[in-house]
Structures are given as C-alpha cells and as structure tokens.
C-alpha positions as CSV (number, residue, x, y, z in Angstrom):
1,M,59.8,12.4,177.9
2,A,57.3,11.9,180.6
3,M,58.6,14.8,182.6
4,D,58.2,17.1,179.7
5,D,54.4,15.9,179.2
6,V,53.8,16.4,183.0
7,A,55.0,19.8,182.7
8,F,52.9,20.6,179.5
9,A,50.0,19.3,181.4
10,A,50.5,21.5,184.4
11,G,50.7,24.5,182.2
12,S,47.4,23.9,180.7
13,S,45.1,25.4,183.4
14,S,41.8,24.4,181.9
15,S,39.5,22.7,184.6
16,A,37.6,20.8,181.9
17,M,40.7,19.0,180.7
18,D,41.5,18.1,184.3
19,A,38.0,16.7,185.0
20,L,38.1,14.6,181.8
21,A,41.8,13.3,182.5
22,A,40.6,12.1,186.1
23,S,37.4,10.6,184.8
24,S,39.3,8.6,182.1
25,S,42.4,7.2,184.1
26,A,40.8,4.4,185.8
27,A,39.4,3.0,182.5
28,A,42.6,3.3,180.4
29,P,44.0,-0.3,179.5
30,A,47.6,-1.0,179.7
31,D,49.8,0.2,177.1
32,P,53.1,-1.5,176.2
33,S,54.8,2.2,175.4
34,H,54.2,3.1,178.8
35,G,52.4,6.4,177.6
36,W,55.5,8.0,176.0
37,Q,54.2,9.7,173.1
38,K,55.1,13.0,171.0
39,V,52.9,15.9,171.8
40,T,51.7,18.1,168.9
41,Y,50.5,21.7,168.9
42,A,46.8,22.7,167.2
43,K,48.7,25.2,164.7
44,R,50.7,22.5,163.3
45,S,47.8,19.9,163.0
46,S,48.1,20.2,159.3
47,R,51.5,18.3,159.3
48,K,51.7,14.8,159.1
49,P,51.6,13.2,162.5
50,A,54.9,11.7,163.8
51,A,55.4,8.0,164.2
52,V,54.8,6.7,167.8
53,A,58.0,6.2,169.6
54,P,59.2,2.6,170.1
55,A,58.5,1.2,173.5
56,A,60.9,2.0,176.2
57,P,63.2,-1.0,177.4
58,D,62.5,-3.0,180.4
59,L,65.1,-1.7,182.7
60,G,64.0,-4.0,185.7
61,G,64.0,-7.4,183.8
62,K,60.4,-8.2,184.9
63,P,57.1,-7.7,183.0
64,G,55.8,-4.1,183.8
65,G,58.6,-3.0,186.0
66,V,58.5,-0.6,188.7
67,F,57.4,2.3,186.4
68,E,54.7,0.6,184.9
69,G,51.9,2.3,187.1
70,L,53.5,5.8,186.3
71,D,53.4,5.1,182.6
72,K,49.9,4.2,182.5
73,R,48.7,7.2,184.5
74,S,50.9,9.3,182.4
75,Q,49.5,7.8,178.9
76,E,45.9,8.3,180.1
77,R,46.5,11.9,181.2
78,H,48.1,12.5,177.9
79,R,45.0,11.0,176.2
80,A,42.7,13.3,178.2
81,I,44.5,16.5,177.3
82,Q,44.8,15.5,173.7
83,A,41.0,15.0,173.5
84,A,40.2,18.3,175.4
85,R,42.5,20.1,173.3
86,D,41.0,18.6,170.0
87,A,37.5,19.6,171.2
88,A,38.6,23.2,172.2
89,A,40.1,23.8,168.8
90,G,37.6,22.1,166.8
91,Y,35.6,25.1,166.2
92,D,38.5,27.1,164.6
93,S,40.1,24.2,162.8
94,D,39.0,25.3,159.4
95,D,40.7,28.9,160.1
96,A,43.8,27.2,161.4
97,N,44.2,25.2,158.4
98,A,43.7,28.5,156.3
99,N,46.4,30.2,158.2
100,A,48.7,27.3,157.8
101,R,48.4,27.8,154.1
102,V,48.9,31.6,154.0
103,P,52.6,32.8,154.3
104,W,53.3,35.0,157.7
105,G,54.3,38.1,156.1
106,S,51.0,38.2,154.1
107,R,48.8,38.3,157.0
108,S,47.2,41.6,158.0
109,S,49.2,43.3,160.7
110,D,45.9,44.6,162.2
111,E,44.0,41.3,162.3
112,G,46.6,38.7,162.5
113,S,44.2,35.9,163.5
114,D,41.4,36.8,160.8
115,S,41.8,34.0,158.3
116,D,39.2,35.7,156.0
117,G,41.5,38.5,154.9
118,A,44.5,36.3,154.1
119,A,42.2,34.0,152.1
120,A,40.8,36.9,150.3
121,K,44.3,37.8,149.2
122,D,44.8,34.4,147.7
123,R,41.6,34.5,145.9
124,P,41.2,36.6,142.6
125,Q,39.0,39.5,143.2
126,A,36.3,40.6,140.6
127,E,37.4,43.9,138.9
128,A,35.0,46.8,140.0
129,P,32.9,48.1,137.1
130,K,34.4,51.3,135.4
131,K,32.5,54.6,135.5
132,P,31.6,55.7,132.1
133,K,33.8,58.8,131.1
134,K,31.8,61.9,130.6
135,P,32.1,63.4,127.1
136,K,34.2,66.6,127.1
137,V,32.3,69.6,126.2
138,K,34.1,71.2,123.4
139,K,34.4,75.0,123.6
140,P,33.9,76.9,120.6
141,K,37.1,78.3,118.9
142,V,37.3,81.9,119.0
143,T,39.8,83.4,116.2
144,V,41.6,86.6,116.5
145,A,39.1,88.2,114.0
146,D,36.2,87.2,115.8
147,A,37.4,88.6,119.2
148,A,38.6,91.9,117.7
149,A,35.3,92.2,115.7
150,L,33.3,92.3,119.1
151,I,35.6,95.4,120.3
152,D,33.4,98.6,120.5
153,A,35.2,101.7,120.1
154,E,32.8,103.7,122.4
155,S,33.3,101.3,125.0
156,L,37.1,101.5,124.6
157,A,36.6,105.3,124.8
158,A,34.6,105.3,127.9
159,H,37.0,102.9,129.4
160,L,40.0,105.3,128.7
161,V,38.2,108.1,130.1
162,D,37.4,106.4,133.4
163,I,40.9,105.1,133.8
164,S,42.4,108.5,132.9
165,A,40.3,110.0,135.7
166,S,40.8,107.3,138.2
167,Y,44.8,107.3,137.7
168,E,45.1,110.9,136.8
169,N,48.7,111.2,137.7
170,Q,49.9,107.7,137.0
171,E,50.5,107.0,133.5
172,G,52.0,103.6,134.1
173,I,48.8,102.3,135.5
174,Q,46.9,103.7,133.1
175,L,48.8,101.9,130.2
176,M,48.4,98.7,132.1
177,R,44.7,99.2,132.4
178,F,44.7,100.0,128.6
179,A,46.4,96.7,128.0
180,D,43.9,94.9,130.2
181,Y,40.8,96.1,128.4
182,F,42.4,94.3,125.3
183,G,43.3,91.4,127.3
184,R,39.8,90.6,128.2
185,A,38.8,91.3,124.7
186,F,41.1,88.4,123.5
187,A,40.8,86.4,126.4
188,N,39.1,83.3,124.8
189,V,41.7,83.1,121.8
190,S,43.5,80.1,122.2
191,A,47.1,79.2,121.4
192,A,45.9,77.1,118.4
193,Q,44.2,80.1,117.0
194,F,47.3,82.4,117.4
195,P,50.5,80.3,117.0
196,W,52.6,83.5,117.0
197,A,56.1,81.9,117.4
198,K,55.6,79.4,114.5
199,M,54.2,82.5,112.4
200,F,57.0,84.8,113.0
201,K,59.6,82.0,112.3
202,E,57.9,80.8,109.1
203,S,56.4,83.7,107.6
204,P,58.1,86.4,105.5
205,M,58.4,89.9,106.7
206,P,55.8,91.5,104.7
207,K,53.0,89.0,105.7
208,M,53.7,89.6,109.4
209,V,53.8,93.5,109.4
210,D,49.9,93.8,109.9
211,V,49.6,90.7,112.2
212,P,47.6,90.9,114.5
213,L,46.6,94.6,114.1
214,S,44.8,94.0,110.7
215,H,41.8,92.3,112.7
216,V,41.3,95.2,114.8
217,P,38.6,97.6,113.4
218,E,39.8,101.1,112.6
219,P,37.6,103.1,114.8
220,V,39.1,101.1,117.6
221,C,42.7,101.8,116.2
222,K,42.1,105.5,116.1
223,T,40.4,105.7,119.4
224,A,43.4,104.0,121.0
225,S,45.9,106.0,119.0
226,D,44.5,109.3,119.9
227,W,44.8,108.3,123.7
228,I,48.4,107.0,123.2
229,S,49.4,110.4,121.9
230,Q,48.5,112.1,125.0
231,R,50.9,109.8,127.1
232,S,54.4,111.0,127.9
233,P,57.5,109.4,126.1
234,D,58.9,108.2,129.3
235,A,55.8,106.4,130.5
236,L,55.1,104.9,126.9
237,G,59.1,103.8,126.5
238,E,58.6,101.7,130.0
239,F,55.3,100.5,128.7
240,V,56.8,99.3,125.3
241,L,59.8,97.7,127.2
242,W,57.2,95.9,129.4
243,C,55.5,94.6,126.3
244,I,58.6,93.3,124.6
245,D,59.6,91.5,128.0
246,S,56.3,89.8,128.1
247,I,56.6,88.5,124.6
248,M,60.3,87.4,125.3
249,S,59.4,85.5,128.3
250,E,57.4,83.1,126.5
251,L,60.4,82.4,124.0
252,S,62.9,82.3,127.1
253,G,60.9,79.2,128.7
254,P,62.1,75.7,128.4
255,T,61.3,74.4,124.9
256,V,63.3,71.1,125.0
257,G,62.8,68.4,127.8
258,P,65.0,65.6,128.9
259,K,66.4,63.0,126.3
260,G,63.3,61.0,125.1
261,A,60.6,63.2,126.7
262,K,57.9,64.6,124.6
263,K,58.2,68.1,123.3
264,V,56.9,70.9,125.2
265,V,54.0,72.7,123.5
266,Q,54.0,76.4,123.9
267,Q,51.1,77.7,125.9
268,T,50.4,81.1,124.9
269,P,48.9,83.4,127.9
270,K,45.4,84.6,127.2
271,A,46.7,88.1,126.9
272,Q,49.2,87.4,124.5
273,V,47.3,88.7,121.5
274,A,46.5,91.7,123.5
275,I,50.4,92.5,124.0
276,F,51.0,92.4,120.4
277,V,47.9,94.5,119.8
278,V,48.8,97.3,122.0
279,L,52.5,97.3,121.4
280,A,51.7,97.6,117.6
281,L,49.4,100.5,118.4
282,T,51.9,102.2,120.5
283,L,54.8,101.9,118.5
284,R,52.8,103.4,115.2
285,R,51.5,106.2,117.0
286,K,54.8,107.1,118.8
287,P,57.7,105.6,116.6
288,D,60.2,107.7,118.4
289,V,60.0,105.7,121.5
290,L,61.8,102.9,119.8
291,I,64.8,105.2,118.8
292,N,65.5,105.7,122.7
293,L,64.9,102.0,123.4
294,S,67.1,100.6,120.5
295,P,70.4,100.5,122.4
296,K,68.8,98.7,125.3
297,I,67.0,96.2,123.2
298,V,69.4,95.2,120.7
299,G,72.5,95.6,123.0
300,N,71.1,93.2,125.6
301,S,71.6,89.6,125.6
302,K,68.4,89.0,126.7
303,Y,67.0,90.1,123.4
304,L,69.4,88.3,121.2
305,G,69.2,85.0,119.6
306,Q,68.0,83.5,116.5
307,E,64.4,82.6,117.8
308,K,64.1,86.2,119.2
309,L,65.1,88.1,116.0
310,P,61.9,88.0,114.3
311,I,60.2,89.5,117.3
312,I,62.8,92.3,117.1
313,A,62.4,92.9,113.4
314,W,58.5,93.0,113.8
315,V,58.9,95.7,116.5
316,I,61.0,97.6,114.3
317,N,58.6,97.3,111.4
318,Q,55.7,98.6,113.5
319,A,57.7,101.8,114.2
320,S,58.5,102.1,110.4
321,Q,54.6,102.2,110.0
322,G,54.3,105.2,111.8
323,D,57.6,107.0,110.6
324,L,60.0,105.4,108.0
325,V,62.8,107.5,109.2
326,S,62.3,106.0,112.8
327,G,62.4,102.5,111.5
328,M,65.4,102.8,109.3
329,F,67.1,104.7,112.2
330,S,66.6,101.7,114.5
331,W,67.8,99.3,111.8
332,S,70.8,101.1,110.9
333,H,72.0,102.2,114.2
334,S,71.3,98.7,116.1
335,L,69.9,95.8,114.3
336,F,72.2,95.7,111.4
337,P,75.6,96.3,113.3
338,T,74.6,93.6,115.8
339,V,73.5,91.0,113.5
340,C,75.8,91.3,110.5
341,A,79.0,92.3,112.4
342,K,80.7,89.2,111.6
343,S,80.9,88.0,107.9
344,S,80.3,84.5,109.1
345,G,77.0,85.2,110.6
346,N,73.8,83.2,110.4
347,P,72.3,83.3,107.0
348,Q,68.8,83.4,108.4
349,S,69.5,86.3,110.4
350,R,71.2,88.3,107.5
351,D,68.1,87.3,105.1
352,L,65.7,88.8,107.8
353,V,67.9,92.0,108.3
354,L,68.0,92.3,104.4
355,Q,64.0,91.6,104.2
356,L,63.4,94.7,106.5
357,L,65.9,96.9,104.6
358,E,64.4,96.0,101.5
359,R,60.9,96.7,103.0
360,F,62.1,100.2,104.0
361,L,63.6,101.1,100.5
362,T,60.4,100.3,98.6
363,T,57.5,101.6,100.9
364,P,55.5,102.9,99.7
365,N,57.8,102.8,96.5
366,A,61.5,103.3,95.8
367,S,61.0,106.8,94.8
368,K,59.2,108.1,97.6
369,A,60.9,106.0,100.1
370,R,64.3,107.5,99.0
371,A,62.8,111.1,99.1
372,M,61.5,110.4,102.8
373,L,64.8,109.1,103.8
374,L,66.8,111.7,102.4
375,N,64.9,114.3,104.1
376,G,65.5,112.6,107.4
377,A,69.2,111.9,106.6
378,V,70.2,113.8,109.7
379,R,68.1,113.6,112.7
380,K,68.8,115.6,116.0
381,G,72.4,115.9,114.9
382,E,72.8,112.2,114.2
383,R,73.0,110.8,110.8
384,L,70.5,108.2,109.7
385,V,73.3,105.9,108.4
386,P,76.4,106.3,110.8
387,A,79.8,105.8,109.6
388,G,80.3,102.4,111.2
389,T,77.1,101.2,109.2
390,L,78.4,102.4,106.1
391,D,81.8,100.7,106.6
392,L,80.1,97.4,107.6
393,F,77.7,97.6,104.6
394,M,80.4,98.3,102.3
395,R,82.7,95.2,103.5
396,C,79.3,93.2,102.9
397,T,79.1,94.6,99.3
398,F,82.6,93.9,98.4
399,P,84.0,90.8,99.7
400,V,86.7,88.8,98.5
401,P,85.8,86.8,95.2
402,N,85.8,83.5,97.1
403,A,83.7,84.9,99.9
404,R,80.6,85.8,97.9
405,V,77.3,84.4,99.0
406,K,73.7,84.7,98.0
407,A,73.1,87.8,99.8
408,T,76.0,89.6,98.3
409,E,73.8,90.7,95.3
410,R,71.3,92.0,97.7
411,F,73.9,94.1,99.4
412,E,75.2,95.4,95.9
413,A,71.7,96.5,95.2
414,A,71.0,98.5,98.3
415,Y,74.8,99.9,98.6
416,P,74.0,103.2,96.6
417,I,71.2,104.5,98.5
418,I,73.0,103.4,101.8
419,K,76.0,105.3,100.7
420,E,74.0,108.3,99.8
421,L,72.2,108.5,103.2
422,A,75.6,108.1,104.8
423,L,77.5,111.0,103.0
424,V,74.4,113.4,102.0
425,G,74.5,116.8,103.6
426,T,75.9,120.6,102.9
427,P,79.6,120.6,102.5
428,G,81.2,122.3,105.6
429,S,78.1,121.6,107.8
430,K,78.7,120.3,111.3
431,A,77.1,116.9,110.4
432,V,79.1,116.6,107.4
433,K,82.4,117.5,109.0
434,Q,81.8,114.9,111.8
435,A,80.9,112.1,109.2
436,S,84.2,112.9,107.2
437,Q,86.1,112.6,110.6
438,Q,84.4,109.4,111.5
439,L,84.9,107.8,107.9
440,L,88.3,108.7,107.0
441,P,90.1,106.3,109.5
442,L,87.8,103.6,108.6
443,A,88.5,104.0,104.9
444,V,92.1,103.9,105.5
445,K,91.9,100.6,107.4
446,A,89.6,99.5,104.4
447,M,92.1,100.3,101.7
448,Q,95.0,98.3,103.2
449,E,93.1,95.0,103.2
450,N,93.9,92.7,100.3
451,N,90.6,93.3,98.4
452,A,91.0,95.1,95.2
453,E,87.4,96.2,95.1
454,L,86.9,97.3,98.6
455,A,90.0,99.1,98.3
456,K,88.9,101.2,95.3
457,E,85.5,102.0,96.9
458,A,87.4,103.0,100.4
459,T,89.7,105.4,98.3
460,D,86.4,107.1,96.9
461,V,85.1,107.5,100.4
462,F,88.6,109.0,101.4
463,I,88.7,111.6,98.9
464,W,85.1,112.6,99.5
465,C,86.3,113.4,103.2
466,L,88.9,115.6,101.8
467,T,86.5,117.5,99.7
468,Q,84.1,118.1,102.7
469,S,86.3,119.5,105.6
470,P,90.1,121.1,105.7
471,E,90.2,119.0,109.0
472,S,90.3,116.0,106.9
473,Y,93.6,116.9,105.5
474,K,95.2,117.3,109.2
475,L,93.9,113.7,110.0
476,W,95.3,112.4,106.7
477,D,98.7,113.8,107.7
478,K,98.5,112.1,111.0
479,L,97.6,108.8,109.8
480,H,100.2,108.7,106.9
481,A,103.5,107.6,108.6
482,E,101.7,104.2,109.6
483,N,99.5,103.8,106.6
484,I,101.5,104.5,103.7
485,Q,100.0,101.9,101.5
486,A,96.4,103.8,102.0
487,S,98.4,107.1,101.3
488,V,99.7,105.7,98.1
489,A,96.2,104.6,96.7
490,V,94.8,108.1,97.5
491,L,97.7,109.8,95.7
492,R,97.4,107.5,92.9
493,K,93.6,108.2,92.4
494,I,94.2,112.0,92.8
495,T,96.8,112.0,90.0
496,A,94.8,109.8,87.6
497,D,91.7,111.8,88.1
498,W,93.2,115.4,88.6
499,K,91.0,117.1,86.2
500,T,87.8,116.0,87.8
501,L,89.1,116.1,91.2
502,S,91.1,119.3,91.4
503,P,88.0,121.5,91.3
504,K,86.9,119.7,94.5
505,L,89.8,119.8,96.6
506,N,91.2,122.7,98.7
507,S,94.6,123.5,97.0
508,E,96.2,125.3,99.9
509,A,95.4,122.8,102.4
510,L,96.3,120.0,100.0
511,K,99.8,121.5,99.1
512,A,100.6,122.1,103.0
513,T,99.6,118.3,103.4
514,L,101.6,117.0,100.6
515,R,104.6,118.9,101.7
516,S,104.3,117.5,105.3
517,L,103.9,113.8,103.7
518,K,107.0,114.5,101.5
519,A,109.0,115.4,104.6
520,K,107.7,112.3,106.6
521,N,108.6,110.1,103.6
522,E,112.4,111.3,103.7
523,A,112.5,110.4,107.3
524,A,110.7,107.0,106.8
525,L,113.0,106.0,103.9
526,E,116.0,106.4,106.2
527,E,114.4,104.2,108.8
528,A,112.9,101.6,106.7
529,E,114.6,98.3,106.1
530,D,112.1,96.2,104.3
531,S,112.4,96.5,100.6
532,G,108.6,96.7,99.9
533,E,108.0,99.4,102.6
534,K,110.9,101.3,100.9
535,A,109.2,100.9,97.5
536,S,105.8,102.2,98.8
537,I,107.5,105.3,100.3
538,K,109.3,106.2,97.1
539,E,106.0,105.8,95.3
540,A,104.4,107.9,97.8
541,D,107.1,110.5,97.4
542,K,106.9,110.3,93.6
543,Y,103.1,111.1,93.5
544,C,103.4,113.9,96.1
545,K,106.0,115.6,93.9
546,A,103.8,115.4,90.8
547,I,100.8,117.0,92.6
548,I,102.6,119.8,94.0
549,G,104.3,120.3,90.7
550,R,100.7,120.7,88.9
551,L,99.6,123.2,91.9
552,S,102.9,125.1,91.3
553,R,102.3,125.3,87.8
554,G,98.8,126.4,88.0
555,A,99.8,129.2,90.4
556,T,102.5,130.4,87.9
557,C,100.1,130.6,85.1
558,L,97.7,132.4,87.2
559,K,100.3,135.0,87.9
560,G,101.2,135.4,84.5
561,S,97.4,135.7,83.4
562,L,96.9,138.4,86.2
563,L,99.9,140.5,84.9
564,V,98.6,140.3,81.4
565,I,95.2,141.6,82.4
566,A,96.6,144.3,84.6
567,L,98.9,145.9,81.9
568,A,96.0,145.7,79.3
569,A,93.9,147.6,81.8
570,G,96.5,150.1,82.4
571,A,97.4,150.8,78.7
572,G,93.6,151.1,78.0
573,F,93.4,153.8,80.8
574,M,96.6,155.8,79.4
575,L,95.5,155.9,76.0
576,S,91.9,156.8,76.8
577,P,91.2,160.3,74.8
578,N,88.6,161.3,77.4
579,L,90.5,161.0,80.5
580,D,88.5,161.5,83.8
581,L,90.8,160.6,86.6
582,T,88.3,160.1,89.3
583,A,85.8,158.1,87.2
584,D,88.5,156.0,85.6
585,L,90.2,155.4,88.8
586,E,86.9,154.0,90.3
587,K,86.6,151.7,87.2
588,L,90.3,150.5,87.7
589,Q,89.6,149.6,91.4
590,A,86.4,147.7,90.2
591,M,88.4,145.8,87.7
592,A,91.3,145.0,90.2
593,L,88.6,143.3,92.7
594,E,87.0,141.4,90.0
595,L,90.5,140.1,88.9
596,Q,91.3,139.3,92.7
597,A,88.0,137.3,92.9
598,M,88.7,135.4,89.5
599,A,92.3,134.6,90.9
600,S,90.9,133.3,94.0
601,E,88.5,131.0,92.1
602,Y,91.1,129.9,89.6
603,L,93.3,128.7,92.7
604,R,90.5,126.8,94.0
605,S,90.7,124.7,91.1
606,F,94.4,123.7,91.6
C-alpha cells in the first residue's frame, strides 16, 4: 500500500504539492497506522469516505520496528498531497458534485465538463410564450354566376380575333387559348361553389343539362359559338376529347385513403368550370363531332365506370341540345349497348340511360321529337337505331315473367318508337335491305328462347324482314336446318294470318323457299333420332304443304278467271255488228295487256 502511495505522489508533478509536503514532514506526529491510508479521487468526493485501515502488525516484535521512520514520512507526505489536492480542487467542488449527480449519458458531447448544461436539463424549463395566431383573411366567395356575369362578349370577340391571327394555321393552339380565356374568367370559383362530381351523381338528368352553361350570358355564348363553327371537325374532335380527359382525370384520382385515414376531399382545378363551359359550347355548336368520337369514348375502359357514366350522359345530352338526332345516334350506337348489354346490369346505370332516352323522346314534346327522329332515321347510310340495339331493347322489353324489374315498364313505353326507328324506310331501299339482313338472324335466335312474349315479337320482326327484301328468303333457307323451331313459329304465323300477310309477301320467292324447306325437312327427318326433333320437322313440313297448297289454288283460280275474261272478250269481238279489224284488234291487244297486269297483281297476293 505504501508503494502505491509513493507512485501516485510521484505522478503528481505539482511543485506546490512537493513544497507543502517538505514543510510539513518534520512537524507530523507519530501515527500507529504508519501512514497507510486509502487514497480517494476528487471526482468521487461525493461518496462516503472509507474507514481507516487497521494498523499494520508489528513484524519486528519491538515498538516502532524498522519501518517506523518510513511510515511516518509516508503518512506526512500523504497528508500534504491530500491537502494540496483539496486546495486545488476546492473552487470546482460545486461543479464536481453536480456532475456526480448527472448521468454520464446525459452530458453534452461538446462541453462534457460544463455542469451548467447538465444541470439545466434536470431543472424544468419555463415554456416560451406562444405567438398569437394571425387571423386568416377570408376571401370573398365567387359563384359560377358571379364569374360568368363579368365575362364581356366584346372582350371575348377581341381575344378570339387576336388568337386567330396569332395562330393562323394552328387550330389546336387556338382552341386551347379559347379555353384559357374562360379559365381566367372562372379562376376565382372554388371547389365548394362548383362541386360538379356530387352534382352529377345526385341530380336528375333534366336538372344537369344546362349546368354550368345557363350562367353564361347569351351574347358570350353566341360569340363563342360563331367562332367554333369556323374550326375544322378534326381539331374540334381532338379538343372535345381533351376536355373529356381533363374531367375524367379528376374522377380517376385516389378517392379512398388507407384504412382509418380521412377521406380525400376532391379539389376542383381552377379551370374546371371553364372546361365544362367550353365543352358544352363546342358540342352544342358541332354535335356531329361526338358521333365520330362515340366509339372511342364509350368503347374505352378509361371512360367506363359508375362514377363516370353521368359525365358521358351529360356530354351526349349537350350534343342533343344542338341536334336531337346526333344525341340519339350516340345513345343508340354506343351508350345503350355498352351499359345495358347484360340483363344483370347496375340499376342506377340503367336508370340514367333511360332518363336520357326519355328526354330525347319528349324534347321539345313527344310529337315533335318523333317527327325529328323519323326524319333522321337513316343518316349517312347508317340507321339511327341499328339492328343490335333493337334486339337488345326487345329483350329488355320482353323478359321472362320472373325477371321483370321496375325499369321494364319504362322499356315497354319506349319500345314502339325504338322499333319504328329501327324498321322505318322505303321497302327495297338499300338501308331497309341491310336492316332486314341484320335483323333476321337475331330474330331467329330470339324465337328459340324459352320466352313466349319474346318469341312472338321476334316472329313479327322476322316476317317484316321477308316483306322488305327477296334476299331474306334466301337467308331463311340457309338458317332453316339448324333452326327448325324458328321456322315452325314463322310458318305457323303465316298460316294463321294468311289473309293479312299474303298481300305483303313475295309469292314466287315464298313458294321457292317453301319447296326447298320441304326437301330439307325430308332429309332431316331421316337423320333425326330425337322424338321432339322429329315432331318439329313434321310440323314444319305440314305448314309448308299447307302454304304451298294455298299458293297453287290461287294460281289456278287466276288462270280460270283469265280464261273466262279472254273468251268473253273474243265473243264480243266476233259478234260485233260493226266489225273493224284494225281498230278492234288494237282494243283487244290493250285489253290483253290490262289482263296481264291484273294477273301479276293478283299473283302477288298469293
């Protein structure tokens, strides 16, 4: 222990400590412990001092022993060193005690010996006074009507003249600058003032048709429409598609966050009102543009979906405001076949489609709407209501009894005009022949479904096809072998309503077709194994024979009648008292021609 103390004292190179130790060595009294005491560090001064070690045993057996002098000097030196250390560390004792109380890990890495920082962490700090919040300045609410009322027609006209001159051969840029003008006009309209997604979803069709164009002054609409009419169809088509894409992009954004998150509020762009305005203006002035775009819009999944359907319906409605036929064309060729193709479709979607149709059929009133639609029943070689649409509408109108829904009555109410639009036309014309060729196979398929009402209506459509074109008889002949049930339904209908139908049918084409069917029935009967199939073949053959018999009897009666007429004319000629061979021969020839015409007309009735 003494050697350790000596080593520690040697390591402390302080001159003051050495001087103090030399001055106090002579005055130190004898100590029985021989100066062997434990040395403590300043940083551990807060700990309780250890007890003084017991006195070392007397190894020599005499008082003092041989190490007595060495022990005294060691003890004195130890006291001097301890006193010097206490004096040197006295000024920092408070900080040392504070550091001893603060955990090591909580001391500052930059100032490890600074006890003020450590102590400050232990003491609670007073909270800084909060700065008062500045009150938010509420911007004045600007409605669509307010913004629209500030648009000046003369200012718009000057702007249109300017962009037309600046971008003379760039119609696409002209249309974008046209949209920019309205974008600046409606820039202060917030989403809360024009919640278009909610409006289209919750409002009925008649209420939305004039939104938001009803707020725009009439002179502004006229100025814009006149300018739009001078743009090319291709440029307008691209512009309309861009407007629709801009609207759809808002609906395609994320509307539902993670589980537990708040719902995302739709943020309407500043120019969103303007897009609806310029789109409505364009479609009302140039509705034909939508006819060319309808297959791209409705046939693309980007534009499909329950939340997007009200926008598509609104777009078609805008075109109908400019031209009712254009709106109906887009509805029957694109919207209705897409939405109602499945019988298990969404009821809300079906309701929206029917709302649009009912508006077409009653605008401005039912009589005028019907006249306008019939006048445009065939447009550029295409029927306003194609064959596929009539077939689908017929199935919606005549479902099986247990599949009727609330919308069935609405289909029944609109079916007569839809059928009329699909079948109207001059018999023998190109459009009518094309319609009959397309409808006949669809009617054959519908007649064989287990639905009596649908089969009855399909039979009427089939017979209409026979009355419009001789080519329909040839098509019937081709389809007969695989669709005997349909042929039975048609033959039964012709037999039952012979008096009313025979004048409308082509007797020669009908007779040739029935003979062909009869021959096919005989061949099919030999190959048939099912009893039900055999019964259908025999029933078809029975009706074929009956109708052929009626046609033959009619021809025989006609021949007899012509013979009687000819004999009577000859007898009158021979018995005439004033016989003029030349004049009377001319009369006889004229009579023969008249009889021939009568015979031809009579044959058509059979």
